[in-house]
N, C-alpha and C positions, 0 to 999 in steps of 0.2 A: 500553461496549465491543463489545456484540453488533453496534449500528449501524455500529460502525466497519469491524469484519469484514466486513460485507455490502458498504459502500463498496468496502473491498479485491476483494473476489470479482467486484464488479460491474466494477471497473475492470480487473480480470485480465481478465477473459471477454470484455468488451465493446472494449476498446483493445489490451492487451499482446497477445494470443492472434492476433488478425487481424493485426497487426503481425509476429509471430513468423510467422506463416504463410507471409506475403508475401515474409519475407527467407528462407525456406527455397528459394524459386526463384532466389536470388543476391540479392546486394547492392542495396538501393534505399534511396535516401537519405531519400526522404521517409517511407518506413516506419521507417527507423532514427531519423529525427528525432521521430516521432510515439512510438515505443517509448520513447525516454529523455526525452521531455518528460512524458510521461503516466505515467513512472514515479513521478514526484515526488508523485503523487497516492497511490499506494501507501505511499511513504516517508513521507510526512506523517502519514498516516493510522496506520502501526504506531508510530511515535514517539509521537504522543498516547495512543494505546491504550497504550503501554509507559509511559508517564509516569502513566497513570490505574491501572494495576497498581501500580504503586510508592507511589503515594499509598494506595491501599486496603492495602497490605501495612504502611506506615507506620502507618495507623489502626488496625490488626490488634494491632500491637506495644503500643498502649496508650501511647505515647510523645507522641501529638498531644494539645495541650491544647484 
């Protein structure tokens, strides 16, 4: 889980923040495309992390065999 948070933070600060900064000056199709495309890194990482949390909760309930 912690490594996925690291991936999310690196992606945010290395890819999304610069794209947002470029877009504050006005629409830039390259920055927009990069922002939308690179957001998939964060989406997948959050999804995998959530699945891991659900799995750990499942294990904690004692219903896992």
